[in-house]
C-alpha angles and dihedrals in degrees: 000000000000122000090001127153122229112224137176118241129195120188093200128190138305110006090356097100092049098049093041091052089050093049094048091047092053093046091050092050090050092054100252109179099228141137114198133210112193122215130180119237136160136037100005092047092048091051093047089066105273105122092195094056095240131086119236093243091057090062089064091056093047093049093047097048096036093197119087126188105193133188119208119279138203118241111204115241118253125349097102096279112169125224107265092204093056091044093053094042093051097035093054096036095245093167101167124065108192118194120176116202117194130166116230096201130186093022092052120036108249137171093220112037094182096052115132114150138140123214116209107194127189105241111192111042140040118068088333088076079091097219106151135158139179105223106175142000089277108030138068123183136207118187120224107214122190125168125198094228091049090049094048092049096054092044092050089048090055092052094045090048090052091048094049094046099044095250117161106204141034120199124197118211119197143137098236093142086074106020096046098170103041103030088029090061090048091054092044093052090047090056091047095050093042090066089067091060105054092162093062121077115229139193141163131223133182107253097242096057089035091058090047090053092049087058098038107030110008091159089081090068131075108167120003122196119191148144126288103264096038090048092051092053100043092044091064091043090052093046092051097048091046090067109275140005085223091071097052123107130200134200125192109200131192140160093261104033148338140234124209123197145147113259096229125091133252095271096206091183091072098033116132094013097103092235103104119117110235093192099102093054093040092054089047087055088052088056088049092053091051089050089052092051094253095123091146092062092041090054092050094050097043093049091048089051091049090049091050091050092044091052088058097248100147139166119234097265092066100023113129119174090214092058111016124081101195134019112216139172129234095282094042091053091047093054091045091057092046091051089056098049107131093028127106131214117256102198098033122060111261118236125233116189122195113256111237095006092137128181126331112252115207123201122194110235105179116106106220111210125203107267124214102249116198127185110234103171145300139266112219113194114210132188108219121180093201090067085208116131096192092053091047092050092050090053096045093049087063089066105082133205122166094223104029119076126183105241106168146354121211133185117206086347097306120116110247099164134075101026098349121173117260091224093062112111113226130203124196092267116094132177111211113195119209118187124206108245100182133074120304106309121246133186091277090052091051089055089061089049091056089047088053091054089054089049091053090051092047089057089064100264115140102234107194102172144343135213123197115225117223142176119216117208090344097310119114108237103197132083125257120234115264104260093020 
């Protein structure tokens, strides 16, 4: 097969084999220039002893082919099984999750007939870094990790996507009114990068009202760029209000490969019944063909799908007797799309993808200078069964250090000493903040700090973690206690 692309295919679990068979059949009929290597992932692989849901030898195929078309899988409950999607995204550096959400009114019943937005979600960082600990009887912790390079890359991708696809506006969603360092940095980088795209309108919204607007008035958005967890949540909201989660596609893009998948699950309750809608996976395959530079084939398939939908040939999940003309199963829908290859929709706007456009390549442009980093103090986290801040403070003040002074104790972020409020509920997990009172700390000074931590522990205090406090270029880069 000349000028073909070799891809990796996984048929998955539940309805996966049915909708993947349908998708491959349509692509073949449309003349897609592909060669496929099939790997097994999902439930069987989990149960065979691979906790990640993928065998080691399959990684070699994925890394060689670089492009992965994946059907949904079933992750067994319990047993410490890791999310395969997260593992693949992070393992292969697929930093951008791109989810288009378009209403197909009037051919599919929809709350918002003018909805046409794309969510660009950061895929590797945030709370999905998956770094969690139980630190005391009462308290569990999950670390929120954001890097400046990772942030810049996803934001640049959103702007470049908008530029390539003729989009007019990019909106940033964050929670920087509360998480002033992490989400604050995301918003700041967004504002910096936005200056390089004067032809694109920009705005920022706090994630809670932003999510409400996605559900209630999505037509105000064009491209949304946001952090991992927020993007995961609003993507499903957007997919649902656009008509059906079953119609939504998803692309996971990185520098060294890409994965394309429907956003819905494996739906084992309807597996093997020939009623599953293959549209989400088929439209993901359309995105894949564009990524591979086969925009001509992608155009043919997408227009045939639109014509099928426009003609009222619908699977059961979107069938409505007041709108639809014919209720079909998976195979019936597949053949209907194939019969319309080469046709264009008449009521819906036809698509026309660029031939040979290929993947977006993002280059970081910011020059990161060396900051002046100064030690300001240390937070020592202590588990204390008494759950009594005053008692804890009295004990800690007996542990002396000439340059470290106990400034504050918080519980779940709220100041409880000195002068805490009696109504504040305390767990057994306390943050004790010690500020450096001497001259600017150096490496030798830090050695005495670490010795002090050992001294605190030796006095019978249960030290469960520490965090150094720093300023960078004269700005303190640590949060205050609530109430401080």
